[in-house]
C-alpha positions as CSV (number, residue, x, y, z in Angstrom):
1,M,184.9,122.6,-59.6
2,K,185.7,118.3,-60.5
3,I,187.9,117.6,-57.3
4,R,190.2,116.1,-60.4
5,A,191.4,119.8,-60.7
6,L,192.8,119.4,-57.2
7,V,194.4,115.6,-57.7
8,I,195.9,116.5,-61.1
9,V,198.1,119.9,-59.2
10,L,198.9,117.5,-56.2
11,L,200.1,115.1,-58.6
12,M,201.7,117.8,-60.4
13,L,203.3,118.8,-56.6
14,A,204.4,115.2,-55.6
15,G,206.0,114.4,-59.7
16,G,203.5,112.2,-60.9
17,A,200.5,113.5,-63.8
18,A,197.5,112.9,-64.6
19,V,194.9,114.8,-67.0
20,G,191.5,115.6,-66.7
21,P,187.9,116.6,-67.3
22,A,187.2,120.1,-67.8
23,T,184.3,122.0,-66.8
24,A,182.1,125.0,-67.6
25,A,181.5,127.1,-64.7
26,E,182.4,130.4,-65.3
27,V,181.3,131.9,-62.2
28,A,184.2,132.8,-60.0
29,A,184.1,130.0,-57.1
30,P,184.3,129.8,-53.0
31,F,188.2,128.6,-54.4
32,D,189.0,130.8,-56.8
33,P,191.2,131.9,-54.3
34,G,192.9,128.9,-52.8
35,L,193.7,127.9,-57.2
36,A,195.0,131.5,-57.8
37,R,197.4,130.9,-55.0
38,L,198.4,127.7,-56.3
39,A,198.3,129.5,-59.5
40,E,201.3,131.7,-58.4
41,I,203.1,129.2,-56.5
42,L,203.7,127.0,-60.2
43,G,204.5,130.6,-62.1
44,S,207.3,130.9,-59.0
45,L,208.7,127.5,-59.0
46,H,208.3,127.7,-63.6
47,Y,211.3,130.4,-62.3
48,L,212.9,128.9,-59.7
49,R,213.6,125.7,-60.5
50,G,214.3,126.6,-63.8
51,I,217.6,129.0,-62.4
52,C,218.5,126.6,-60.1
53,G,219.3,123.2,-62.8
54,A,216.1,121.0,-62.1
55,N,216.0,120.9,-66.0
56,E,212.4,120.4,-65.3
57,G,211.7,122.1,-68.9
58,N,208.2,123.9,-69.4
59,K,206.3,121.2,-66.1
60,W,205.7,124.1,-63.8
61,R,204.1,125.8,-66.8
62,S,202.8,122.5,-68.2
63,E,201.0,122.2,-64.8
64,M,199.8,125.7,-65.0
65,Q,197.6,124.1,-68.3
66,A,196.1,120.7,-66.7
67,L,195.4,123.3,-63.7
68,L,194.0,124.9,-66.2
69,D,191.9,122.4,-68.3
70,A,190.6,120.7,-65.6
71,E,189.1,124.2,-64.4
72,A,188.3,125.3,-67.8
73,P,188.3,129.1,-66.8
74,S,186.8,131.8,-69.5
75,G,186.6,135.3,-69.5
76,Q,187.9,137.2,-66.7
77,R,188.5,133.7,-64.2
78,R,190.7,132.6,-67.0
79,A,192.5,136.2,-67.1
80,Q,193.0,136.1,-63.7
81,F,194.9,132.6,-63.3
82,I,197.5,133.3,-65.8
83,A,197.9,136.9,-63.6
84,S,198.3,135.2,-61.0
85,F,200.6,132.7,-62.3
86,N,203.1,135.4,-64.1
87,R,202.5,137.2,-61.1
88,G,204.8,134.3,-59.1
89,Y,206.7,134.5,-62.2
90,R,208.2,137.5,-62.4
91,A,208.4,138.2,-59.1
92,Y,211.2,135.8,-59.2
93,L,212.6,137.3,-62.4
94,Q,213.4,141.2,-61.0
95,T,215.0,139.5,-58.2
96,Y,216.3,136.5,-59.1
97,R,219.5,135.7,-61.8
98,T,220.9,132.8,-60.4
99,C,220.8,130.5,-57.6
100,T,220.8,131.1,-54.2
101,P,220.0,129.2,-50.8
102,A,217.0,131.4,-50.8
103,A,215.8,130.5,-53.8
104,D,215.6,126.7,-52.8
105,L,214.5,128.0,-49.5
106,A,212.0,129.6,-51.9
107,I,211.3,126.7,-54.1
108,R,210.9,124.3,-50.8
109,R,208.9,126.1,-48.6
110,Y,206.4,126.8,-51.9
111,L,206.0,122.2,-52.9
112,E,204.5,122.9,-48.9
113,E,202.3,125.4,-49.9
114,G,200.5,124.3,-53.0
115,S,200.6,121.1,-52.1
116,K,198.8,122.3,-48.6
117,I,196.1,124.7,-51.0
118,A,195.4,121.0,-53.0
119,R,195.2,119.3,-49.8
120,E,192.4,122.0,-47.4
121,V,190.9,122.5,-51.2
122,T,189.7,118.8,-51.8
123,A,188.8,118.2,-48.9
124,R,186.6,121.5,-48.4
125,Y,185.3,121.1,-52.2
126,S,185.1,118.2,-52.9
127,N,182.3,116.2,-53.2
């Protein structure tokens, strides 16, 4: 995995944007569980930020796409990341129709958790 993938996600969670080169890894990597959780968080944020009036459009979906572009997974690995994003989105779609204090709290917690995952995976697996 390129360190750039995690740097991209860290920057995106902090509000920045970056684009990094793709890798051709086809097999599951030891950091895939962390990236799958991060994908799920991005899906949750995509839904929750939308109903809470953040006016960010497709920001979180675009960040997921940047993660996919940076990792360049294919086959089952790609499908797992996408399924994680969709699971995060659908979990809140089924329970929230409007923004609530609980939704705001979930957003804050997901931003913190996503940043933490990105930092930990970067620190552990960077070259």
